[in-house]
C-alpha positions in Angstrom: 20.5 -15.2 1.2 18.9 -18.7 1.3 15.3 -17.4 2.1 14.6 -16.0 -1.2 12.0 -17.1 -3.8 14.6 -17.7 -6.6 16.2 -20.3 -4.6 13.4 -22.0 -2.6 10.4 -21.0 -4.7 8.5 -20.3 -1.4 5.8 -17.7 -2.4 5.7 -16.3 1.1 9.3 -15.0 0.5 8.5 -12.9 -2.6 6.7 -9.5 -2.3 6.8 -9.0 -6.2 9.1 -5.9 -6.1 10.5 -6.9 -9.3 14.0 -5.8 -8.5 15.6 -9.1 -9.6 14.1 -8.6 -13.2 15.7 -5.1 -13.3 19.3 -6.1 -12.6 19.6 -9.1 -14.9 22.3 -8.2 -17.5 20.7 -10.6 -20.2 17.0 -10.0 -19.5 16.7 -13.6 -18.5 14.1 -12.9 -15.9 10.4 -12.0 -16.4 7.4 -11.7 -14.0 4.9 -14.4 -14.7 1.3 -14.3 -13.3 0.1 -17.3 -11.3 -3.4 -18.7 -10.9 -4.2 -16.2 -8.1 -3.2 -13.2 -10.2 0.2 -12.4 -8.4 3.4 -12.0 -10.3 6.6 -14.0 -9.5 10.1 -14.0 -11.2 10.9 -16.7 -13.6 14.3 -17.4 -15.1 14.8 -18.3 -18.8 17.6 -20.8 -18.4 18.7 -20.5 -22.0 19.4 -16.7 -21.3 20.8 -17.0 -17.9 24.6 -16.6 -17.5 24.6 -17.7 -13.7 26.0 -14.3 -12.6 23.6 -14.6 -9.5 23.0 -10.8 -9.6 19.2 -11.7 -9.1 19.8 -13.8 -6.1 22.2 -11.5 -4.4 20.1 -8.3 -4.8 16.9 -9.7 -3.2 15.6 -6.7 -1.1 13.1 -8.6 1.0 15.0 -7.5 4.2 14.0 -4.7 6.7 16.8 -2.2 6.6 15.3 0.2 9.2 17.7 2.3 11.4 15.0 2.4 14.1 15.0 6.3 14.6 11.4 7.0 13.9 9.4 9.9 15.3 5.7 9.7 15.1 3.2 12.6 14.8 -0.5 13.0 14.8 -0.8 15.2 11.8 -3.5 17.1 9.7 -3.1 19.2 6.6 -4.2 22.8 7.5 -5.6 23.3 3.9 -9.1 22.1 4.0 -9.4 21.5 0.3 -6.3 19.3 0.1 -7.5 17.6 3.4 -10.9 16.8 1.7 -9.2 15.3 -1.3 -7.1 12.9 0.8 -7.7 9.6 2.2 -6.6 10.6 5.8 -4.8 13.7 6.9 -3.3 14.9 3.7 0.3 14.5 4.3 1.1 13.2 0.8 0.1 16.4 -0.9 2.4 18.4 1.4 5.4 16.3 0.5 4.6 16.5 -3.2 4.3 20.2 -3.0 7.7 20.4 -1.5 9.3 18.5 -4.3 7.4 20.1 -7.1 8.3 23.5 -5.9 11.9 22.4 -6.2 11.3 21.4 -9.9 11.3 17.9 -8.8 9.3 14.7 -9.9 6.8 12.7 -7.8 6.2 9.0 -8.3 3.0 7.5 -7.0 0.1 5.0 -7.8 -2.8 5.8 -9.9 -5.5 4.0 -11.9 -5.1 3.9 -15.7 -8.2 4.3 -18.0 -9.1 0.7 -17.3 -8.7 0.9 -13.6 -5.5 -1.1 -13.7 -3.2 0.0 -10.7 0.1 1.2 -11.8 3.0 3.4 -10.8 3.6 6.6 -12.7 5.5 10.1 -12.3 4.3 13.7 -12.7 5.8 17.0 -12.4 2.8 19.1 -11.6 0.7 19.3 -8.4 -2.5 19.1 -10.5 -1.3 15.8 -12.1 -0.2 14.5 -8.6 -3.8 14.5 -7.5 -4.1 11.2 -9.5 -2.0 9.6 -6.7 -4.4 10.6 -4.0 -6.8 8.1 -2.6 -6.3 4.6 -1.5 -6.0 1.8 -4.1 -6.2 -1.7 -2.5 -4.4 -3.5 -5.5 -0.8 -4.3 -6.0 0.6 -1.7 -8.3 2.5 -2.5 -11.5 5.9 -0.9 -10.8 6.7 -0.7 -14.6 10.1 1.0 -15.2 9.9 3.4 -12.2 13.1 2.3 -10.5 15.1 3.1 -13.7 13.4 6.4 -14.3 14.0 7.5 -10.6 17.7 6.7 -11.1 17.7 8.9 -14.3 16.1 11.9 -12.6 18.5 11.7 -9.8 21.5 11.6 -12.1 20.0 14.6 -13.7 20.2 16.3 -10.2 16.5 16.4 -9.8 14.6 16.0 -6.6 12.5 12.9 -6.5 9.6 11.8 -4.1 8.9 8.1 -4.5 5.8 6.8 -2.7 4.8 3.1 -2.6 4.5 0.1 -0.3 7.5 -0.4 2.1 8.7 -3.4 0.0 8.7 -1.2 -3.2 10.5 1.5 -1.5 13.2 -0.9 0.0 13.6 -2.3 -3.6 14.3 1.1 -5.0 16.8 1.7 -2.3 18.6 -1.5 -3.0 18.4 -1.0 -6.8 20.0 2.5 -6.5 23.0 1.1 -4.4 24.2 4.6 -3.4 22.4 7.2 -1.4 21.0 10.3 -3.1 20.4 13.5 -1.1 17.7 14.5 -3.4 15.7 11.2 -3.0 12.7 11.3 -0.6 11.2 7.9 0.1 7.7 7.9 1.6 5.9 4.5 2.2 2.4 3.8 3.2 1.6 1.9 6.4 0.5 -1.0 4.4 -2.0 -3.6 5.4 -1.7 -6.0 2.4 -1.9 -6.4 -1.4 -4.7 -8.1 -3.3 -4.2 -9.0 -6.9 -5.3 -7.0 -9.9 -6.9 -10.3 -11.3 -9.3 -10.6 -8.4 -10.1 -6.9 -8.6 -10.7 -7.1 -12.5 -13.1 -9.9 -12.0 -14.9 -8.0 -9.3 -15.2 -4.8 -11.4 -16.3 -6.7 -14.5 -19.0 -8.6 -12.6 -20.4 -5.3 -11.1 -20.5 -3.7 -14.7 -22.2 -6.8 -16.2 -24.9 -7.0 -13.4 -25.6 -3.2 -13.6 -25.0 -3.0 -17.4 -22.9 0.1 -17.3 -19.3 1.0 -17.1 -17.5 1.9 -13.9 -15.7 5.4 -13.9 -14.0 5.1 -10.6 -13.9 3.0 -7.3 -13.3 5.0 -4.1 -12.1 2.8 -1.5 -11.7 5.5 1.0 -14.1 8.5 0.5 -15.1 11.2 3.0 -18.4 11.5 1.6 -19.8 9.8 4.8 -17.0 10.7 7.0 -13.3 9.5 7.4 -14.2 6.5 9.5 -16.7 5.2 7.1 -15.2 2.0 5.6 -17.7 1.4 2.7 -16.3 2.0 -0.7 -18.2 3.9 -3.3 -18.5 3.0 -7.0 -19.1 5.9 -9.5 -20.4 4.9 -13.0 -20.0 6.7 -16.3 -23.5 8.0 -15.9 -22.3 9.7 -12.5 -24.6 7.5 -10.4 -23.0 6.3 -7.3 -23.6 3.3 -5.0 -22.0 1.8 -1.9 -20.5 -1.6 -2.6 -18.1 -3.4 -0.1 -17.6 -7.0 -1.3 -14.1 -6.7 -2.5 -13.1 -4.4 0.3 -14.5 -6.9 2.9 -12.4 -9.8 1.4 -9.3 -7.5 1.5 -9.6 -6.6 5.3 -10.5 -10.2 6.1 -7.3 -11.4 4.6 -9.0 -13.6 2.0 -7.5 -12.3 -1.2 -4.0 -10.9 -0.3 -0.5 -11.9 -1.6 1.0 -14.8 0.4 4.0 -12.7 1.4 1.8 -10.1 3.1 1.2 -12.5 5.8 4.9 -13.0 6.5 6.1 -9.4 5.7 9.3 -8.3 7.0 8.1 -4.7 6.8 5.1 -5.1 9.0 6.7 -3.2 11.8 6.9 0.1 13.5 10.5 0.2 12.3 10.4 1.8 8.9 12.9 1.7 5.9 12.0 5.1 4.3 12.2 8.7 5.1 8.5 9.2 5.7 5.7 6.8 6.4 2.1 7.7 6.2 -1.2 6.0 7.3 -4.4 6.7 9.0 -4.2 7.3 12.7 -6.6 4.7 14.0 -7.2 4.7 17.8 -6.6 8.4 17.9 -9.5 8.9 20.4 -7.8 6.3 22.7 -4.2 7.5 22.2 -4.8 11.3 22.3 -8.4 12.1 23.2 -7.5 15.6 23.5 -6.9 16.0 19.6 -9.9 17.6 17.9 -11.5 15.1 15.5 -14.1 16.2 13.1 -14.2 12.9 11.1 -12.3 14.6 8.3 -9.2 12.5 8.5 -6.0 12.2 10.7 -2.7 11.0 9.7 -0.1 9.0 11.6 2.9 10.7 10.1 6.4 9.2 10.7 9.7 11.1 10.3 12.4 8.3 10.0 15.6 9.9 8.9 17.8 13.0 9.3 16.9 14.0 5.7 13.2 13.7 6.6 13.7 15.9 9.7 15.2 18.6 7.6 12.1 18.3 5.1 9.7 18.3 8.0 11.1 21.6 9.3 10.5 23.1 6.0 6.8 22.0 5.7 5.5 21.8 9.2 4.1 25.3 8.9 1.4 23.7 6.8 0.6 21.0 9.3 -1.4 20.7 12.6 0.9 18.2 14.4 1.7 16.8 17.8 4.4 14.1 18.7 3.3 10.8 20.1 5.1 7.9 21.5 5.7 5.3 18.8 4.7 2.3 20.9 1.6 3.9 21.9 0.7 5.0 18.4 1.1 1.4 17.2 -1.2 -0.1 19.7 -4.0 0.5 17.1 -2.2 0.6 13.9 -0.7 -2.0 11.6 2.7 -3.1 12.8 2.6 -7.0 12.6 1.7 -9.7 10.4 -1.9 -11.1 10.3 -2.8 -14.7 9.6 -4.5 -15.7 6.1 -8.2 -16.3 6.3 -8.9 -19.9 6.9 -10.8 -20.1 3.5 -8.1 -18.4 1.4 -7.0 -21.6 -0.3 -10.7 -22.5 -1.1 -11.4 -19.0 -2.5 -8.4 -19.1 -4.9 -9.2 -22.7 -6.0 -12.5 -21.4 -7.1 -11.4 -18.1 -8.6 -11.8 -19.2 -12.2 -14.8 -21.4 -11.6 -17.6 -19.4 -10.1 -18.6 -15.7 -9.6 -15.9 -13.8 -7.6 -18.7 -12.0 -5.7 -20.3 -15.2 -4.7 -17.0 -16.7 -4.0 -16.1 -14.1 -1.6 -19.3 -13.9 0.1 -19.4 -17.8 0.6 -16.0 -17.7 2.2 -16.3 -14.8 4.5 -19.7 -15.5 5.9 -19.6 -16.1 9.6 -21.6 -19.1 10.8 -24.0 -18.9 13.8 -21.7 -21.1 15.9 -18.7 -19.0 15.1 -20.6 -15.8 16.1 -21.5 -17.3 19.4 -17.9 -18.5 19.9 -16.7 -15.0 19.3 -19.2 -13.5 21.6 -18.2 -15.8 24.5 -14.6 -15.2 23.9 -15.1 -11.5 24.0 -17.1 -11.8 27.3 -14.4 -14.0 28.9 -11.7 -11.4 28.0 -13.7 -8.7 29.6 -14.2 -10.7 32.7 -10.4 -11.4 32.8 -9.7 -7.8 32.7 
């Protein structure tokens, strides 16, 4: 295991899963925030006993068995579907586990809109996990808690990014029949620091506090990609600066651009994402702009769970390669101005910084148009 951050300090090799900090017997490792707002492990040499557990347990490796089945899927319950980002599959899996007196781990905002992992044991509480949060979550002590629940013979549904899910698998060492892992088909992770600066600037310019930021709301339809900010006085406005920086690869973690999990080969029991390109892949599927999931069943355990919940789903199997023609399954390059943006992160307004760096010049627009026309001619 030479290609790990603790040996080479290459930030593109560290996804921030924190597993190395959890296994250190002397608590010699802590996660330290860099100037960009991303956290990396740092070893206290005075506490280190050179056991190498941290280096040997790095989980930044794709452990997929390659036995995935892909479905177009929609939750039959209209209320649950409306409250979800896409097709409502998370809620169905959560209900399955809760009905078995189990525990669900997911990602929520805290009272200050910090993004964190937490666990709940009621469906009503699990609603806090619904909705997209385009910020790297603080995993806290979730790995340890999952293990404790499993040792108490409880069912556990753990949801997170692929790297977080694979870290949990590695941390647990052994297989647990009652653990269900579900990852999101992840694009990338921006830092909480950039998000906090964005939030604070919006609040200061409007002179009021933000209650919630909905990155994916169906108020204007599932395909609408403009986030909505809701203030404490219940006023709402559309504002897309942060989201634009995210999708244009300006503010994301370095490792997200060399991610070993950006593949159609998954490391979990289930994978969930939006089914982009459904109108091209399966035009016969009825689409009322209310959300459609790309729902992957990746293991024997998942197949058994799917058999128990499929009565609540409208679904149809689709070829995996066809599905991933339009969905995220490979790394994307960093924005050309990423370094420039982060060099100015603590110097100028983050909103101005984003707008300056994602603005497309007239010459570049012309170049893109000509390139598009040439591609059409070639076809």
